[in-house]
C-alpha positions as CSV (number, residue, x, y, z in Angstrom):
1,M,17.8,-4.9,85.7
2,R,19.6,-3.4,88.6
3,N,17.6,-5.5,91.1
4,G,18.4,-8.7,89.2
5,G,14.9,-9.2,87.7
6,F,16.2,-9.7,84.2
7,A,17.1,-13.3,83.4
8,G,18.2,-12.7,79.8
9,W,16.6,-13.3,76.4
10,R,17.5,-16.9,75.9
11,P,14.5,-18.6,77.6
12,L,12.0,-16.1,76.3
13,F,12.8,-15.7,72.5
14,Y,14.9,-18.7,71.4
15,G,12.2,-21.3,70.8
16,S,12.9,-25.0,70.3
17,A,16.1,-26.5,69.1
18,L,16.6,-28.0,65.6
19,H,18.8,-30.9,66.8
20,G,16.8,-34.1,66.1
21,A,13.7,-32.2,64.9
22,T,11.7,-33.1,61.8
23,V,12.0,-30.2,59.4
24,G,9.6,-30.0,56.4
25,I,10.8,-28.0,53.4
26,V,8.2,-26.9,50.8
27,G,10.3,-26.1,47.7
28,M,13.5,-28.0,47.0
29,G,15.1,-25.7,44.5
30,Q,18.6,-24.3,45.0
31,V,17.7,-22.6,48.3
32,G,15.8,-25.6,49.7
33,R,18.7,-27.9,48.9
34,A,21.2,-25.5,50.5
35,V,19.1,-25.3,53.7
36,A,18.7,-29.1,53.7
37,A,22.4,-29.6,53.5
38,R,23.0,-27.2,56.4
39,L,20.3,-29.0,58.5
40,R,22.4,-32.2,58.3
41,A,24.7,-30.6,60.9
42,F,21.7,-30.5,63.3
43,E,20.9,-34.2,62.7
44,A,17.5,-33.1,61.7
45,R,15.1,-35.4,59.8
46,I,14.3,-33.8,56.5
47,I,11.1,-34.2,54.6
48,Y,10.1,-32.2,51.6
49,H,7.4,-31.4,49.1
50,D,8.2,-30.3,45.6
51,S,6.5,-30.7,42.2
52,R,9.6,-32.7,41.1
53,P,11.3,-35.4,43.2
54,L,15.0,-35.0,44.0
55,P,17.4,-37.3,42.1
56,A,17.8,-40.5,44.1
57,D,21.5,-39.9,44.9
58,L,20.8,-36.3,46.2
59,A,17.8,-37.5,48.3
60,S,20.0,-40.2,49.8
61,H,22.9,-37.8,50.4
62,L,20.5,-35.3,52.2
63,S,18.5,-38.1,53.9
64,A,15.4,-36.4,52.6
65,A,12.0,-38.1,52.1
66,R,9.3,-36.7,49.8
67,L,5.8,-36.4,51.2
68,G,2.6,-34.7,50.1
69,P,1.5,-31.5,51.8
70,P,-0.9,-33.1,54.3
71,G,1.8,-35.6,55.5
72,L,4.5,-32.9,55.6
73,L,2.4,-30.6,57.7
74,A,1.2,-33.4,60.0
75,T,4.7,-34.8,60.6
76,S,7.0,-31.7,60.8
77,D,8.1,-29.9,63.9
78,V,9.2,-26.9,61.7
79,V,8.0,-26.0,58.2
80,L,10.1,-23.9,55.9
81,V,8.4,-22.5,52.8
82,L,11.1,-21.7,50.2
83,L,9.1,-20.9,47.1
84,P,9.7,-18.1,44.6
85,L,7.4,-15.2,44.7
86,T,6.5,-15.2,41.0
87,A,3.4,-15.7,39.0
88,P,2.9,-19.3,37.8
89,R,4.0,-19.9,34.2
90,P,1.3,-20.6,31.7
91,R,1.2,-24.3,30.7
92,S,1.9,-25.0,27.1
93,K,-1.0,-26.1,25.0
94,P,-0.9,-29.5,23.3
95,A,0.2,-29.5,19.7
96,G,-2.8,-29.0,17.4
97,S,-5.1,-27.4,19.9
98,R,-6.9,-24.2,19.2
99,P,-6.6,-21.0,21.3
């Protein structure tokens, strides 16, 4: 450092910028929606995958497009996995079915 050999951390550890990047979000619950809203400031293209589509007005407001996992992974510059770390809920059985 004394001889001027240290150029700083920025080029080494800061990675690529989010401005204009395509960001894929897996899981658009409350956290995913909040992150997507903040990504608008970076003018990032937002694509997402979730078991349920966003309401049309919210998807339009966030400029978010829904894709399947293969398309999301192939298209994204950055992928954020925002899923809860819980066991899946058991599916309810149809009425009249036996255990």
